[in-house]
C-alpha beads as a LAMMPS data file, in Angstrom:
LAMMPS data file: protein, C-alpha beads

424 atoms
423 bonds

1 atom types
1 bond types

-500.0 500.0 xlo xhi
-500.0 500.0 ylo yhi
-500.0 500.0 zlo zhi

Masses

1 110.0

Atoms # bond

1 1 1 -28.661 -381.243 -444.389
2 1 1 -30.915 -379.666 -446.588
3 1 1 -32.029 -382.140 -449.703
4 1 1 -32.572 -381.072 -453.243
5 1 1 -36.070 -380.913 -453.840
6 1 1 -36.657 -382.622 -456.853
7 1 1 -39.390 -383.942 -458.981
8 1 1 -40.713 -386.378 -461.217
9 1 1 -40.609 -383.997 -464.290
10 1 1 -36.449 -383.567 -463.968
11 1 1 -33.421 -383.860 -462.067
12 1 1 -31.669 -381.560 -459.788
13 1 1 -30.437 -378.190 -462.001
14 1 1 -27.186 -377.085 -460.541
15 1 1 -24.339 -374.237 -460.968
16 1 1 -21.453 -375.393 -460.645
17 1 1 -18.869 -373.062 -458.530
18 1 1 -15.103 -373.412 -458.794
19 1 1 -12.323 -371.757 -456.432
20 1 1 -8.990 -369.969 -457.185
21 1 1 -6.465 -368.807 -454.829
22 1 1 -2.553 -367.985 -454.275
23 1 1 -2.823 -372.075 -453.368
24 1 1 -4.861 -372.596 -456.570
25 1 1 -3.199 -372.353 -459.547
26 1 1 -5.937 -371.547 -462.861
27 1 1 -5.290 -374.013 -464.669
28 1 1 -5.660 -376.864 -461.824
29 1 1 -8.667 -374.946 -460.450
30 1 1 -10.692 -375.130 -463.714
31 1 1 -9.310 -379.051 -463.358
32 1 1 -11.343 -379.515 -460.553
33 1 1 -14.080 -377.781 -461.462
34 1 1 -14.355 -379.957 -464.671
35 1 1 -14.049 -383.401 -462.073
36 1 1 -16.392 -381.231 -459.645
37 1 1 -19.153 -381.516 -463.503
38 1 1 -18.576 -384.838 -464.130
39 1 1 -19.097 -385.819 -460.712
40 1 1 -22.414 -383.788 -460.833
41 1 1 -22.960 -386.532 -463.648
42 1 1 -22.851 -388.748 -461.903
43 1 1 -25.395 -388.234 -459.345
44 1 1 -27.984 -387.170 -462.156
45 1 1 -27.375 -383.790 -461.311
46 1 1 -27.884 -381.872 -464.621
47 1 1 -25.161 -378.405 -465.211
48 1 1 -27.005 -374.930 -465.774
49 1 1 -23.690 -373.639 -465.585
50 1 1 -19.964 -373.190 -464.749
51 1 1 -18.062 -370.670 -462.830
52 1 1 -14.636 -369.969 -461.714
53 1 1 -13.677 -366.899 -459.244
54 1 1 -11.022 -365.467 -457.720
55 1 1 -10.462 -364.719 -454.323
56 1 1 -8.725 -363.262 -452.066
57 1 1 -9.464 -362.559 -448.950
58 1 1 -12.084 -365.635 -447.693
59 1 1 -14.979 -363.992 -445.488
60 1 1 -16.363 -366.298 -442.741
61 1 1 -20.061 -365.678 -443.381
62 1 1 -19.701 -365.960 -447.111
63 1 1 -16.164 -367.252 -448.227
64 1 1 -17.046 -364.553 -451.125
65 1 1 -17.777 -361.168 -450.916
66 1 1 -20.758 -359.718 -450.543
67 1 1 -20.611 -358.962 -454.092
68 1 1 -19.724 -361.685 -455.236
69 1 1 -22.630 -363.724 -453.464
70 1 1 -24.898 -361.796 -454.974
71 1 1 -23.552 -361.704 -458.202
72 1 1 -23.704 -365.593 -458.095
73 1 1 -27.498 -365.658 -456.716
74 1 1 -28.425 -363.715 -459.778
75 1 1 -27.057 -366.113 -461.859
76 1 1 -28.642 -368.709 -460.432
77 1 1 -31.748 -367.077 -460.573
78 1 1 -31.178 -366.018 -464.166
79 1 1 -30.155 -370.264 -465.002
80 1 1 -33.022 -371.849 -462.780
81 1 1 -30.708 -373.588 -460.871
82 1 1 -32.191 -375.474 -457.899
83 1 1 -29.065 -375.749 -456.472
84 1 1 -25.081 -374.746 -456.249
85 1 1 -22.257 -376.042 -455.979
86 1 1 -18.856 -374.897 -454.165
87 1 1 -15.266 -377.225 -455.384
88 1 1 -14.335 -375.593 -451.898
89 1 1 -15.550 -376.653 -448.579
90 1 1 -17.902 -375.284 -446.983
91 1 1 -18.474 -374.479 -443.140
92 1 1 -21.604 -375.267 -441.794
93 1 1 -22.235 -371.682 -441.540
94 1 1 -21.237 -370.553 -444.905
95 1 1 -23.561 -373.462 -445.778
96 1 1 -26.908 -371.820 -443.301
97 1 1 -26.175 -368.300 -445.008
98 1 1 -26.057 -368.903 -448.525
99 1 1 -28.978 -371.241 -448.376
100 1 1 -30.905 -368.693 -446.105
101 1 1 -29.474 -365.679 -449.212
102 1 1 -30.426 -367.423 -452.183
103 1 1 -33.416 -369.749 -451.492
104 1 1 -32.027 -372.418 -453.010
105 1 1 -30.022 -376.457 -451.689
106 1 1 -25.833 -374.818 -451.394
107 1 1 -23.547 -377.592 -450.869
108 1 1 -19.844 -378.658 -451.272
109 1 1 -17.629 -381.344 -452.630
110 1 1 -17.618 -383.103 -449.907
111 1 1 -21.224 -383.557 -449.688
112 1 1 -21.888 -384.064 -453.355
113 1 1 -19.226 -387.228 -452.799
114 1 1 -21.175 -388.356 -449.985
115 1 1 -24.463 -388.229 -452.052
116 1 1 -22.573 -390.337 -454.822
117 1 1 -21.400 -393.238 -452.427
118 1 1 -24.584 -393.340 -450.493
119 1 1 -26.646 -393.864 -454.530
120 1 1 -23.840 -396.613 -454.967
121 1 1 -23.217 -398.386 -451.779
122 1 1 -24.771 -402.261 -452.580
123 1 1 -22.898 -404.321 -449.647
124 1 1 -23.982 -404.153 -446.369
125 1 1 -20.596 -402.943 -445.252
126 1 1 -20.080 -400.547 -448.322
127 1 1 -23.415 -399.062 -446.376
128 1 1 -22.327 -398.598 -443.753
129 1 1 -18.952 -396.911 -444.362
130 1 1 -21.166 -394.344 -446.469
131 1 1 -23.786 -394.102 -443.583
132 1 1 -20.654 -393.522 -440.779
133 1 1 -18.727 -391.030 -443.236
134 1 1 -22.131 -389.159 -443.773
135 1 1 -23.244 -388.816 -439.486
136 1 1 -19.610 -387.735 -439.200
137 1 1 -19.867 -385.321 -441.941
138 1 1 -23.496 -384.132 -441.033
139 1 1 -23.005 -383.766 -436.678
140 1 1 -21.293 -379.979 -436.977
141 1 1 -24.319 -378.970 -439.129
142 1 1 -27.345 -380.305 -437.551
143 1 1 -28.741 -376.602 -436.764
144 1 1 -29.172 -375.922 -440.466
145 1 1 -30.842 -379.190 -440.882
146 1 1 -34.493 -378.857 -439.861
147 1 1 -36.439 -375.487 -438.839
148 1 1 -37.555 -376.327 -434.745
149 1 1 -33.965 -378.243 -433.664
150 1 1 -33.925 -374.760 -431.257
151 1 1 -37.289 -375.704 -429.868
152 1 1 -37.227 -376.797 -426.160
153 1 1 -38.832 -380.405 -425.926
154 1 1 -42.151 -380.735 -424.995
155 1 1 -44.571 -382.750 -423.275
156 1 1 -46.925 -383.960 -420.308
157 1 1 -46.944 -381.744 -416.863
158 1 1 -43.809 -383.034 -414.756
159 1 1 -41.651 -384.526 -417.683
160 1 1 -40.174 -381.711 -419.074
161 1 1 -37.236 -381.813 -417.064
162 1 1 -34.939 -379.186 -417.719
163 1 1 -36.190 -378.125 -421.006
164 1 1 -33.478 -380.418 -422.658
165 1 1 -33.391 -378.730 -426.816
166 1 1 -33.733 -380.906 -430.044
167 1 1 -31.002 -379.963 -431.144
168 1 1 -28.882 -382.191 -428.300
169 1 1 -32.127 -384.794 -428.593
170 1 1 -30.680 -385.461 -432.333
171 1 1 -26.643 -385.188 -431.959
172 1 1 -27.113 -388.039 -428.992
173 1 1 -29.103 -390.013 -431.497
174 1 1 -26.792 -389.507 -434.047
175 1 1 -23.506 -390.057 -432.178
176 1 1 -25.702 -393.010 -430.725
177 1 1 -26.171 -394.350 -434.401
178 1 1 -22.680 -393.220 -434.862
179 1 1 -21.431 -395.890 -431.780
180 1 1 -23.720 -398.292 -433.380
181 1 1 -22.394 -398.925 -436.627
182 1 1 -18.286 -399.087 -435.545
183 1 1 -19.135 -402.059 -433.673
184 1 1 -21.070 -403.267 -436.438
185 1 1 -17.914 -402.584 -439.279
186 1 1 -15.853 -404.418 -436.401
187 1 1 -18.367 -407.249 -437.245
188 1 1 -17.977 -406.921 -440.657
189 1 1 -14.553 -406.787 -440.493
190 1 1 -13.915 -409.992 -438.942
191 1 1 -15.352 -411.598 -440.772
192 1 1 -13.570 -409.949 -443.608
193 1 1 -10.661 -411.385 -442.204
194 1 1 -11.732 -414.726 -441.735
195 1 1 -12.364 -414.950 -445.670
196 1 1 -8.994 -413.527 -446.055
197 1 1 -7.166 -416.027 -443.558
198 1 1 -9.410 -419.013 -446.041
199 1 1 -7.623 -416.994 -449.194
200 1 1 -4.015 -417.220 -447.795
201 1 1 -4.376 -420.923 -447.109
202 1 1 -5.229 -421.567 -450.405
203 1 1 -1.711 -420.405 -451.170
204 1 1 -2.240 -417.995 -453.515
205 1 1 -0.492 -414.351 -454.238
206 1 1 -2.929 -411.842 -454.296
207 1 1 -3.513 -408.698 -456.588
208 1 1 -4.844 -405.167 -455.490
209 1 1 -6.052 -403.033 -458.730
210 1 1 -6.049 -399.595 -457.747
211 1 1 -6.495 -396.260 -459.459
212 1 1 -7.942 -392.975 -459.758
213 1 1 -12.211 -392.827 -459.725
214 1 1 -12.755 -394.170 -463.688
215 1 1 -9.034 -395.281 -465.004
216 1 1 -11.149 -398.747 -465.810
217 1 1 -9.778 -400.801 -463.004
218 1 1 -13.438 -402.883 -462.921
219 1 1 -13.428 -403.371 -466.856
220 1 1 -9.780 -404.595 -466.743
221 1 1 -10.296 -407.028 -464.048
222 1 1 -13.444 -408.589 -466.186
223 1 1 -11.450 -408.927 -468.757
224 1 1 -8.554 -411.125 -467.670
225 1 1 -11.543 -412.726 -465.061
226 1 1 -14.327 -412.974 -467.314
227 1 1 -15.938 -411.390 -464.025
228 1 1 -19.468 -409.068 -463.979
229 1 1 -18.363 -406.544 -462.493
230 1 1 -20.443 -402.756 -462.631
231 1 1 -18.507 -401.369 -465.309
232 1 1 -19.632 -397.611 -466.044
233 1 1 -17.611 -394.642 -468.164
234 1 1 -18.625 -392.085 -464.484
235 1 1 -17.018 -391.689 -461.780
236 1 1 -17.309 -394.300 -459.065
237 1 1 -18.829 -396.920 -461.018
238 1 1 -18.434 -399.287 -457.764
239 1 1 -17.596 -398.640 -454.553
240 1 1 -17.750 -402.716 -452.594
241 1 1 -14.681 -404.617 -453.368
242 1 1 -14.889 -407.613 -455.620
243 1 1 -12.647 -410.613 -455.967
244 1 1 -11.363 -412.763 -458.596
245 1 1 -8.866 -415.699 -459.470
246 1 1 -6.214 -414.599 -462.054
247 1 1 -4.490 -417.282 -464.448
248 1 1 -1.416 -414.993 -465.144
249 1 1 0.365 -417.951 -466.699
250 1 1 -0.630 -422.092 -466.942
251 1 1 -2.110 -423.438 -463.832
252 1 1 -1.259 -420.406 -461.938
253 1 1 -3.240 -417.787 -460.282
254 1 1 -3.760 -415.359 -458.207
255 1 1 -6.494 -413.429 -456.273
256 1 1 -7.072 -410.265 -457.602
257 1 1 -9.249 -407.548 -455.541
258 1 1 -10.308 -404.436 -457.483
259 1 1 -10.874 -401.225 -454.502
260 1 1 -12.752 -398.192 -454.573
261 1 1 -11.435 -395.246 -456.970
262 1 1 -9.383 -392.459 -456.135
263 1 1 -10.574 -389.021 -456.110
264 1 1 -8.114 -385.025 -455.485
265 1 1 -10.547 -383.551 -452.351
266 1 1 -11.738 -386.820 -451.292
267 1 1 -13.471 -385.947 -448.099
268 1 1 -11.396 -387.358 -444.931
269 1 1 -14.089 -388.914 -443.767
270 1 1 -14.921 -390.874 -446.102
271 1 1 -10.867 -392.066 -446.209
272 1 1 -11.116 -392.346 -442.750
273 1 1 -14.933 -394.879 -443.265
274 1 1 -13.530 -396.479 -446.768
275 1 1 -10.015 -397.706 -444.785
276 1 1 -11.338 -401.073 -444.452
277 1 1 -12.223 -400.979 -448.092
278 1 1 -8.654 -399.862 -449.011
279 1 1 -6.313 -402.347 -446.573
280 1 1 -6.863 -404.868 -449.511
281 1 1 -3.812 -402.594 -450.813
282 1 1 -2.120 -402.623 -447.824
283 1 1 -3.093 -406.589 -447.399
284 1 1 -1.579 -407.392 -451.216
285 1 1 1.812 -408.816 -452.975
286 1 1 1.471 -406.742 -454.989
287 1 1 -0.672 -403.583 -456.657
288 1 1 -1.766 -403.170 -459.959
289 1 1 -2.010 -399.610 -460.643
290 1 1 -4.902 -398.536 -463.679
291 1 1 -4.232 -394.777 -465.070
292 1 1 -6.699 -393.630 -467.615
293 1 1 -4.256 -392.904 -470.475
294 1 1 -6.316 -391.178 -472.352
295 1 1 -7.018 -388.710 -469.669
296 1 1 -4.919 -385.130 -470.461
297 1 1 -4.335 -385.092 -466.025
298 1 1 -3.359 -388.537 -466.069
299 1 1 0.082 -387.351 -464.360
300 1 1 -2.234 -385.256 -461.429
301 1 1 -4.620 -388.510 -461.092
302 1 1 -1.654 -391.012 -460.820
303 1 1 0.099 -388.592 -458.191
304 1 1 -3.233 -388.443 -455.581
305 1 1 -3.592 -392.887 -456.589
306 1 1 0.028 -392.777 -454.731
307 1 1 -0.933 -389.830 -452.364
308 1 1 -3.661 -391.918 -450.931
309 1 1 -1.595 -395.360 -451.223
310 1 1 1.338 -393.968 -448.738
311 1 1 -0.969 -393.081 -446.157
312 1 1 -2.563 -395.925 -445.765
313 1 1 0.483 -398.455 -445.816
314 1 1 0.560 -399.646 -449.463
315 1 1 3.400 -397.071 -450.931
316 1 1 5.988 -398.553 -450.637
317 1 1 4.300 -402.289 -452.498
318 1 1 5.932 -403.925 -455.611
319 1 1 3.436 -402.234 -458.213
320 1 1 2.930 -402.858 -462.068
321 1 1 1.399 -399.464 -463.370
322 1 1 -0.931 -400.133 -466.381
323 1 1 -2.251 -397.161 -468.849
324 1 1 -5.076 -398.243 -469.800
325 1 1 -7.870 -397.026 -472.379
326 1 1 -5.091 -397.129 -475.690
327 1 1 -7.805 -397.385 -477.607
328 1 1 -8.369 -393.496 -476.341
329 1 1 -5.675 -392.078 -477.105
330 1 1 -5.134 -390.347 -480.723
331 1 1 -1.201 -389.508 -480.075
332 1 1 0.419 -392.103 -479.434
333 1 1 3.530 -389.616 -478.491
334 1 1 1.962 -389.024 -474.911
335 1 1 2.152 -393.268 -475.212
336 1 1 5.466 -392.423 -476.163
337 1 1 5.912 -390.412 -473.272
338 1 1 4.562 -392.269 -471.062
339 1 1 6.770 -395.380 -471.652
340 1 1 10.254 -393.237 -471.551
341 1 1 8.993 -391.865 -468.240
342 1 1 7.537 -395.409 -466.642
343 1 1 9.797 -397.832 -467.645
344 1 1 8.162 -401.528 -467.482
345 1 1 4.708 -399.983 -467.769
346 1 1 1.892 -401.856 -469.704
347 1 1 -0.257 -400.458 -472.416
348 1 1 -3.646 -401.528 -472.774
349 1 1 -7.137 -401.444 -473.866
350 1 1 -9.480 -403.435 -471.660
351 1 1 -12.014 -403.019 -474.122
352 1 1 -10.458 -404.138 -476.826
353 1 1 -7.982 -407.030 -474.665
354 1 1 -4.741 -404.994 -476.561
355 1 1 -1.721 -405.451 -473.919
356 1 1 -3.723 -407.999 -471.651
357 1 1 -1.114 -410.897 -472.394
358 1 1 1.558 -408.262 -472.241
359 1 1 -0.133 -407.425 -468.330
360 1 1 -0.273 -411.374 -467.477
361 1 1 3.530 -411.257 -468.371
362 1 1 4.732 -408.771 -466.426
363 1 1 2.554 -409.852 -463.307
364 1 1 4.157 -413.082 -463.676
365 1 1 7.623 -411.414 -463.512
366 1 1 6.956 -409.079 -460.520
367 1 1 5.483 -411.710 -458.510
368 1 1 7.942 -414.129 -459.115
369 1 1 11.112 -411.278 -458.821
370 1 1 12.957 -412.052 -455.299
371 1 1 12.363 -416.181 -455.753
372 1 1 15.116 -417.683 -455.589
373 1 1 16.191 -420.040 -458.853
374 1 1 15.999 -424.128 -458.306
375 1 1 16.511 -427.472 -460.007
376 1 1 14.212 -430.404 -458.500
377 1 1 14.349 -433.284 -459.500
378 1 1 11.118 -435.865 -458.746
379 1 1 10.597 -439.041 -459.138
380 1 1 7.608 -440.490 -460.701
381 1 1 6.014 -441.799 -457.623
382 1 1 5.784 -438.607 -455.893
383 1 1 4.227 -436.347 -459.473
384 1 1 1.766 -434.454 -457.241
385 1 1 4.294 -432.290 -456.095
386 1 1 5.254 -431.643 -460.006
387 1 1 1.671 -430.306 -460.560
388 1 1 2.210 -428.278 -457.560
389 1 1 4.920 -426.980 -458.900
390 1 1 2.994 -425.902 -461.726
391 1 1 0.535 -423.961 -459.970
392 1 1 2.737 -422.437 -456.861
393 1 1 6.214 -421.745 -458.734
394 1 1 6.808 -420.295 -461.673
395 1 1 8.330 -422.820 -463.838
396 1 1 11.058 -422.398 -466.429
397 1 1 11.950 -425.200 -467.507
398 1 1 10.131 -428.965 -467.537
399 1 1 12.439 -432.343 -468.515
400 1 1 12.513 -436.176 -468.395
401 1 1 15.364 -438.127 -466.591
402 1 1 14.763 -442.267 -466.398
403 1 1 11.824 -442.292 -463.829
404 1 1 11.970 -438.600 -462.987
405 1 1 10.583 -435.281 -463.849
406 1 1 13.035 -432.459 -463.608
407 1 1 12.422 -429.516 -463.230
408 1 1 14.110 -426.214 -463.253
409 1 1 11.872 -422.963 -461.513
410 1 1 11.328 -419.608 -458.830
411 1 1 10.838 -421.254 -455.952
412 1 1 8.182 -419.856 -453.397
413 1 1 9.503 -419.801 -449.685
414 1 1 7.183 -421.826 -447.917
415 1 1 7.710 -424.403 -450.736
416 1 1 11.189 -424.093 -450.382
417 1 1 11.109 -426.746 -447.045
418 1 1 8.976 -429.269 -449.147
419 1 1 11.342 -429.538 -451.740
420 1 1 14.468 -429.638 -450.162
421 1 1 14.855 -433.527 -450.138
422 1 1 14.485 -433.023 -454.104
423 1 1 16.214 -430.020 -454.918
424 1 1 20.110 -430.800 -457.704

Bonds

1 1 1 2
2 1 2 3
3 1 3 4
4 1 4 5
5 1 5 6
6 1 6 7
7 1 7 8
8 1 8 9
9 1 9 10
10 1 10 11
11 1 11 12
12 1 12 13
13 1 13 14
14 1 14 15
15 1 15 16
16 1 16 17
17 1 17 18
18 1 18 19
19 1 19 20
20 1 20 21
21 1 21 22
22 1 22 23
23 1 23 24
24 1 24 25
25 1 25 26
26 1 26 27
27 1 27 28
28 1 28 29
29 1 29 30
30 1 30 31
31 1 31 32
32 1 32 33
33 1 33 34
34 1 34 35
35 1 35 36
36 1 36 37
37 1 37 38
38 1 38 39
39 1 39 40
40 1 40 41
41 1 41 42
42 1 42 43
43 1 43 44
44 1 44 45
45 1 45 46
46 1 46 47
47 1 47 48
48 1 48 49
49 1 49 50
50 1 50 51
51 1 51 52
52 1 52 53
53 1 53 54
54 1 54 55
55 1 55 56
56 1 56 57
57 1 57 58
58 1 58 59
59 1 59 60
60 1 60 61
61 1 61 62
62 1 62 63
63 1 63 64
64 1 64 65
65 1 65 66
66 1 66 67
67 1 67 68
68 1 68 69
69 1 69 70
70 1 70 71
71 1 71 72
72 1 72 73
73 1 73 74
74 1 74 75
75 1 75 76
76 1 76 77
77 1 77 78
78 1 78 79
79 1 79 80
80 1 80 81
81 1 81 82
82 1 82 83
83 1 83 84
84 1 84 85
85 1 85 86
86 1 86 87
87 1 87 88
88 1 88 89
89 1 89 90
90 1 90 91
91 1 91 92
92 1 92 93
93 1 93 94
94 1 94 95
95 1 95 96
96 1 96 97
97 1 97 98
98 1 98 99
99 1 99 100
100 1 100 101
101 1 101 102
102 1 102 103
103 1 103 104
104 1 104 105
105 1 105 106
106 1 106 107
107 1 107 108
108 1 108 109
109 1 109 110
110 1 110 111
111 1 111 112
112 1 112 113
113 1 113 114
114 1 114 115
115 1 115 116
116 1 116 117
117 1 117 118
118 1 118 119
119 1 119 120
120 1 120 121
121 1 121 122
122 1 122 123
123 1 123 124
124 1 124 125
125 1 125 126
126 1 126 127
127 1 127 128
128 1 128 129
129 1 129 130
130 1 130 131
131 1 131 132
132 1 132 133
133 1 133 134
134 1 134 135
135 1 135 136
136 1 136 137
137 1 137 138
138 1 138 139
139 1 139 140
140 1 140 141
141 1 141 142
142 1 142 143
143 1 143 144
144 1 144 145
145 1 145 146
146 1 146 147
147 1 147 148
148 1 148 149
149 1 149 150
150 1 150 151
151 1 151 152
152 1 152 153
153 1 153 154
154 1 154 155
155 1 155 156
156 1 156 157
157 1 157 158
158 1 158 159
159 1 159 160
160 1 160 161
161 1 161 162
162 1 162 163
163 1 163 164
164 1 164 165
165 1 165 166
166 1 166 167
167 1 167 168
168 1 168 169
169 1 169 170
170 1 170 171
171 1 171 172
172 1 172 173
173 1 173 174
174 1 174 175
175 1 175 176
176 1 176 177
177 1 177 178
178 1 178 179
179 1 179 180
180 1 180 181
181 1 181 182
182 1 182 183
183 1 183 184
184 1 184 185
185 1 185 186
186 1 186 187
187 1 187 188
188 1 188 189
189 1 189 190
190 1 190 191
191 1 191 192
192 1 192 193
193 1 193 194
194 1 194 195
195 1 195 196
196 1 196 197
197 1 197 198
198 1 198 199
199 1 199 200
200 1 200 201
201 1 201 202
202 1 202 203
203 1 203 204
204 1 204 205
205 1 205 206
206 1 206 207
207 1 207 208
208 1 208 209
209 1 209 210
210 1 210 211
211 1 211 212
212 1 212 213
213 1 213 214
214 1 214 215
215 1 215 216
216 1 216 217
217 1 217 218
218 1 218 219
219 1 219 220
220 1 220 221
221 1 221 222
222 1 222 223
223 1 223 224
224 1 224 225
225 1 225 226
226 1 226 227
227 1 227 228
228 1 228 229
229 1 229 230
230 1 230 231
231 1 231 232
232 1 232 233
233 1 233 234
234 1 234 235
235 1 235 236
236 1 236 237
237 1 237 238
238 1 238 239
239 1 239 240
240 1 240 241
241 1 241 242
242 1 242 243
243 1 243 244
244 1 244 245
245 1 245 246
246 1 246 247
247 1 247 248
248 1 248 249
249 1 249 250
250 1 250 251
251 1 251 252
252 1 252 253
253 1 253 254
254 1 254 255
255 1 255 256
256 1 256 257
257 1 257 258
258 1 258 259
259 1 259 260
260 1 260 261
261 1 261 262
262 1 262 263
263 1 263 264
264 1 264 265
265 1 265 266
266 1 266 267
267 1 267 268
268 1 268 269
269 1 269 270
270 1 270 271
271 1 271 272
272 1 272 273
273 1 273 274
274 1 274 275
275 1 275 276
276 1 276 277
277 1 277 278
278 1 278 279
279 1 279 280
280 1 280 281
281 1 281 282
282 1 282 283
283 1 283 284
284 1 284 285
285 1 285 286
286 1 286 287
287 1 287 288
288 1 288 289
289 1 289 290
290 1 290 291
291 1 291 292
292 1 292 293
293 1 293 294
294 1 294 295
295 1 295 296
296 1 296 297
297 1 297 298
298 1 298 299
299 1 299 300
300 1 300 301
301 1 301 302
302 1 302 303
303 1 303 304
304 1 304 305
305 1 305 306
306 1 306 307
307 1 307 308
308 1 308 309
309 1 309 310
310 1 310 311
311 1 311 312
312 1 312 313
313 1 313 314
314 1 314 315
315 1 315 316
316 1 316 317
317 1 317 318
318 1 318 319
319 1 319 320
320 1 320 321
321 1 321 322
322 1 322 323
323 1 323 324
324 1 324 325
325 1 325 326
326 1 326 327
327 1 327 328
328 1 328 329
329 1 329 330
330 1 330 331
331 1 331 332
332 1 332 333
333 1 333 334
334 1 334 335
335 1 335 336
336 1 336 337
337 1 337 338
338 1 338 339
339 1 339 340
340 1 340 341
341 1 341 342
342 1 342 343
343 1 343 344
344 1 344 345
345 1 345 346
346 1 346 347
347 1 347 348
348 1 348 349
349 1 349 350
350 1 350 351
351 1 351 352
352 1 352 353
353 1 353 354
354 1 354 355
355 1 355 356
356 1 356 357
357 1 357 358
358 1 358 359
359 1 359 360
360 1 360 361
361 1 361 362
362 1 362 363
363 1 363 364
364 1 364 365
365 1 365 366
366 1 366 367
367 1 367 368
368 1 368 369
369 1 369 370
370 1 370 371
371 1 371 372
372 1 372 373
373 1 373 374
374 1 374 375
375 1 375 376
376 1 376 377
377 1 377 378
378 1 378 379
379 1 379 380
380 1 380 381
381 1 381 382
382 1 382 383
383 1 383 384
384 1 384 385
385 1 385 386
386 1 386 387
387 1 387 388
388 1 388 389
389 1 389 390
390 1 390 391
391 1 391 392
392 1 392 393
393 1 393 394
394 1 394 395
395 1 395 396
396 1 396 397
397 1 397 398
398 1 398 399
399 1 399 400
400 1 400 401
401 1 401 402
402 1 402 403
403 1 403 404
404 1 404 405
405 1 405 406
406 1 406 407
407 1 407 408
408 1 408 409
409 1 409 410
410 1 410 411
411 1 411 412
412 1 412 413
413 1 413 414
414 1 414 415
415 1 415 416
416 1 416 417
417 1 417 418
418 1 418 419
419 1 419 420
420 1 420 421
421 1 421 422
422 1 422 423
423 1 423 424
């Protein structure tokens, strides 16, 4: 893959190109192009202009017709763009032809997302996952990654053998590195499985905070746990999972994990690479699905997130829908629409704290909805069992009776045997 030439004087400047087809309506194509601009901004790329191109017949060489190719090249030259970024997959041949004809770096949405992920992976696991996705993406693009790839292998007399090509050597190196990364990821995932089992032994329920990128998941986690997870107003501000304890009611807690944000047209390789991270959602007891209430495309983003959740086996999890950033919504009729369409949803602002108590209350109700209500009489000599109920069960009421405490609660299934002898 060719990398953009950047100097200390200025950031990369890019012409952004959206594609409209019969299967992609104009409004959706414009929305995707605007999102591409947000992705470019996240990477620090300066936009020189946006162009939406309507195509009916795709060409194998450039995707677009020769006339449109020359038109875009002239625009890129006039705007002094360093690169051209397409919001549509480019084949290796198309990418190579564009770069040859334009004299500029040319890449697509998938490669842009890969660059963002590479710049923001902080932990070893995220770094390995990103490197794996980048190598898998670049493998078919080796032929244009450097000028001398087709040169025959050189060497002293007697060592040239059959003259193995440099391209094959690079391919072998990448394939070997992919195998090494996959082995390393297995070890990392085993370590994380051990950590997960430790959390399970603690007896705390687990929630995964999911949602479209930039919906405010990390900000919400910070607001309810006083954590210091990175939270920026950018797409893909964080890639690494962060697990924190939430006290959703006095004495009762759960473990909440922030997950990587979703986005439309996420490269398949990244979905595969990040399944280990996203499995936190698949293994959680409940999901907190965060939606940016101020986003005009909120319904599309919500559907995208649901689609990915189904792909990873978390589509049927008990879910609390949380509309965030209500402080940014000037027209409250939009919130009324969401409330009528999604009964039981929570409306909040992670920034101001509005709605957080309602979130915790509904989270408790969701976690205990399927529990049977018990009444237990605990003698004072076993008062530690009362304290355990406050930590693990949903206590409805508590009263004194002679030398015992009577507790009405929704009992966790794993404690039923322990309290069977005290039930009244």
